[in-house]
C-alpha positions as CSV (number, residue, x, y, z in Angstrom):
1,M,172.1,294.1,208.9
2,D,174.3,296.9,210.1
3,F,175.9,296.5,213.5
4,I,176.7,299.3,215.9
5,D,180.4,299.9,216.5
6,I,180.8,299.9,220.3
7,D,183.8,302.2,220.2
8,D,181.9,304.7,218.0
9,A,178.9,304.5,220.3
10,M,181.0,305.1,223.4
11,E,182.8,308.0,221.6
12,E,179.4,309.6,220.8
13,Y,178.2,309.1,224.3
14,Q,181.3,310.8,225.7
15,K,180.8,313.8,223.4
16,I,177.2,314.1,224.5
17,S,178.1,313.7,228.1
18,E,180.8,316.4,227.9
19,T,178.4,318.8,226.2
20,L,175.7,318.3,228.8
21,E,178.3,318.8,231.5
22,K,179.1,322.2,230.0
23,L,175.4,323.0,230.3
24,G,175.6,322.5,234.0
25,L,174.5,318.8,234.4
26,S,176.3,316.5,236.8
27,Q,177.2,312.9,235.8
28,Y,174.2,311.5,237.6
29,E,171.9,314.1,235.9
30,I,173.4,313.2,232.5
31,R,172.8,309.5,233.0
32,A,169.2,310.1,234.3
33,F,168.3,312.4,231.4
34,L,169.7,310.1,228.7
35,A,168.0,307.1,230.3
36,L,164.7,309.1,230.3
37,L,165.2,309.9,226.6
38,F,165.4,306.2,226.0
39,L,162.5,305.3,228.2
40,G,160.2,308.2,227.2
41,V,158.6,308.2,230.7
42,G,159.3,306.5,234.0
43,S,159.3,306.5,237.7
44,A,162.3,307.5,239.8
45,E,163.0,303.8,240.6
46,V,162.9,302.8,236.9
47,I,165.0,305.7,235.8
48,A,167.6,305.0,238.5
49,K,167.8,301.4,237.5
50,N,168.3,302.2,233.8
51,A,170.6,305.1,234.5
52,R,172.6,303.0,237.0
53,I,172.5,305.6,239.7
54,P,171.7,305.0,243.3
55,R,168.0,304.8,244.1
56,T,168.6,307.0,247.1
57,S,169.9,309.8,244.8
58,A,167.2,309.5,242.1
59,Y,164.6,311.9,243.5
60,K,167.2,314.6,244.2
61,V,168.8,314.2,240.7
62,L,165.3,314.3,239.0
63,E,164.3,317.3,241.1
64,S,167.5,319.1,240.0
65,L,166.8,318.2,236.3
66,E,163.3,319.6,236.6
67,E,164.6,322.8,238.1
68,K,167.0,323.1,235.2
69,G,164.2,322.5,232.7
70,F,165.3,319.1,231.3
71,V,162.5,317.0,232.7
72,I,158.8,317.3,233.5
73,S,157.0,315.5,236.3
74,S,153.5,314.4,237.0
75,K,151.6,315.0,240.2
76,G,150.3,311.5,240.7
77,R,151.8,308.7,242.8
78,P,154.2,307.4,242.0
79,K,155.5,310.6,240.5
80,M,156.3,310.0,236.8
81,Y,158.9,311.8,234.8
82,K,159.3,312.5,231.1
83,P,162.0,314.5,229.2
84,E,161.2,318.0,228.1
85,S,160.6,318.4,224.4
86,L,164.0,318.5,222.6
87,E,162.7,321.3,220.4
88,I,161.8,323.4,223.5
89,L,165.1,322.5,225.2
90,K,167.1,323.5,222.1
91,K,165.3,326.8,221.9
92,R,165.9,327.5,225.6
93,I,169.6,326.7,225.4
94,I,170.0,328.9,222.3
95,D,168.2,331.7,224.1
96,E,170.5,331.2,227.1
97,I,173.6,331.4,224.9
98,N,172.3,334.6,223.3
99,E,171.6,336.1,226.8
100,L,175.1,335.1,227.9
101,F,176.7,336.9,225.0
102,E,174.4,339.9,225.6
103,K,175.8,339.9,229.1
104,L,179.4,339.7,227.9
105,E,178.8,342.6,225.5
106,F,177.3,344.5,228.4
107,V,180.4,343.9,230.5
108,E,182.7,344.7,227.6
109,S,180.9,348.0,227.0
110,I,181.5,349.0,230.6
111,F,185.2,348.3,230.2
112,M,185.3,350.4,227.0
113,E,183.3,353.2,228.5
114,K,184.8,353.3,232.0
115,G,188.3,351.9,231.4
116,E,189.0,349.5,234.2
117,P,185.9,349.2,236.4
118,Q,186.5,347.6,239.7
119,L,184.4,344.5,240.4
120,V,185.7,344.9,243.9
121,Y,186.3,341.2,244.5
122,T,185.5,337.7,243.3
123,I,183.9,335.1,245.6
124,S,184.5,331.4,245.0
125,G,182.5,328.6,246.5
126,K,178.7,328.1,246.5
127,D,178.3,328.5,250.3
128,K,180.1,331.9,250.2
129,V,178.1,333.1,247.2
130,M,174.8,332.2,248.9
131,K,176.0,333.9,252.0
132,K,176.7,337.1,250.0
133,I,173.3,337.0,248.3
134,A,171.7,336.7,251.8
135,E,173.8,339.6,252.9
136,L,172.6,341.8,250.0
137,I,169.0,340.9,250.8
138,D,169.5,341.9,254.4
139,M,171.2,345.2,253.4
140,A,168.5,346.3,251.0
141,E,166.6,349.4,252.2
142,E,164.4,350.3,249.2
143,E,164.7,347.8,246.4
144,I,166.5,344.6,245.4
145,I,166.4,343.1,242.0
146,I,167.1,339.4,241.6
147,S,167.4,338.1,238.1
148,T,168.0,334.3,238.1
149,P,166.9,331.0,236.7
150,R,167.6,329.5,240.2
151,I,165.1,331.5,242.3
152,A,163.6,328.3,243.7
153,E,166.9,327.4,245.3
154,I,167.5,331.0,246.6
155,R,163.9,331.1,247.9
156,R,164.3,327.8,249.8
157,Q,167.5,329.0,251.5
158,M,166.6,332.6,252.1
159,A,162.9,332.6,252.7
160,K,163.2,334.4,256.0
161,N,165.7,337.0,254.6
162,I,163.3,337.8,251.8
163,E,160.3,337.9,254.1
164,R,162.1,340.3,256.5
165,A,163.0,342.5,253.6
166,I,159.4,342.7,252.4
167,K,158.2,343.4,255.9
168,R,160.5,346.4,256.2
169,G,159.2,347.9,253.0
170,V,161.8,346.7,250.5
171,K,160.5,346.3,247.0
172,V,161.6,342.8,245.9
173,I,161.7,342.4,242.1
174,V,162.3,338.9,240.7
175,V,163.1,338.1,237.1
176,T,163.0,334.3,236.6
177,T,162.1,331.6,234.1
178,P,158.5,330.3,233.7
179,N,159.0,327.1,235.6
180,Q,160.3,328.7,238.8
181,R,158.1,329.5,241.9
182,P,159.1,333.0,243.2
183,P,159.0,334.2,246.8
184,K,155.7,335.3,248.2
185,G,155.2,339.1,248.0
186,A,157.7,339.7,245.2
187,I,157.0,341.5,242.0
188,V,157.7,338.9,239.3
189,Y,158.7,339.1,235.6
190,R,159.1,335.9,233.5
191,K,162.0,335.6,231.1
192,E,163.0,332.6,229.0
193,G,166.7,331.8,228.5
194,L,168.2,333.2,231.7
195,V,171.6,331.8,232.5
196,A,173.4,333.6,235.3
197,T,172.2,335.2,238.5
198,D,172.4,339.0,238.7
199,I,171.4,341.0,241.8
200,V,171.2,344.7,242.4
201,C,170.7,346.2,245.8
202,D,169.4,349.8,246.1
203,N,171.2,350.7,242.8
204,K,174.4,350.8,245.0
205,R,175.7,347.2,245.0
206,A,175.7,344.5,242.4
207,L,176.5,340.8,242.2
208,L,177.0,338.7,239.1
209,A,177.1,334.9,239.7
210,S,177.8,331.9,237.6
211,P,175.0,329.6,236.5
212,E,175.7,327.1,239.3
213,L,176.1,329.9,241.9
214,N,179.6,328.6,242.7
215,A,181.4,331.9,241.9
216,C,180.5,335.6,241.6
217,G,181.8,339.1,241.2
218,Y,180.6,341.7,243.6
219,T,180.8,345.5,243.5
220,D,179.7,348.4,245.6
221,N,180.3,350.8,242.8
222,P,176.9,352.6,242.2
223,A,177.8,353.3,238.5
224,L,178.2,349.6,237.8
225,A,175.1,348.8,239.8
226,R,173.0,351.2,237.8
227,H,174.5,349.7,234.6
228,L,173.3,346.2,235.6
229,T,169.9,347.6,236.6
230,H,169.6,349.1,233.1
231,F,170.6,345.8,231.5
232,I,168.0,343.8,233.5
233,N,165.3,346.4,232.6
234,I,166.2,345.9,228.9
235,L,165.7,342.1,229.3
236,I,162.3,342.6,230.9
237,E,161.2,345.1,228.2
238,K,162.1,342.6,225.4
239,E,159.2,340.3,226.5
């Protein structure tokens, strides 16, 4: 009988953990997801016990994993969770990487075409980024395009801002992943593999945020804003 080398097992776990962390998972989320892969299905309490995370954090961790597309939940009581199909997860991550490099090529093309475009400033810190997104929504006069896999989080924090924008006649266009619930009254397009958050306000201002919304670049250069609108339209038309 072959025995598992504990050192090798720990090394492999560390590699998996580091890779999942690069994909945006916290340490609690990594533990919960790996525990769920082992269990196949389980309640929040069972997952917390096996993942060795606090029971008080389990629901929040699993809700975050579901928003990120790593787990699926049932509607019964107690709510049960199971891991997303690894094949589906693999395809989504590959699509996200492809979309990321398309975005990098888009940014590179602007630099090559325009020289040194001015992304006027960089904002660091999630609270500041969210505040800037709310500001853009409030500034919109005709149209705001929000392309993001995190629309549920934006909708929860900015429901009133979006509602006010729609009431004053602003066309709110949302491009998001299939598992996200968009704001009421928005025009919605579904797109697999979104990574970052891109927002264009009236084709005059643009914001490009990191996947976790903890940093972004902002510009009020209309030429760059139109470039980003064009890029988002290309993504929509590919579906």
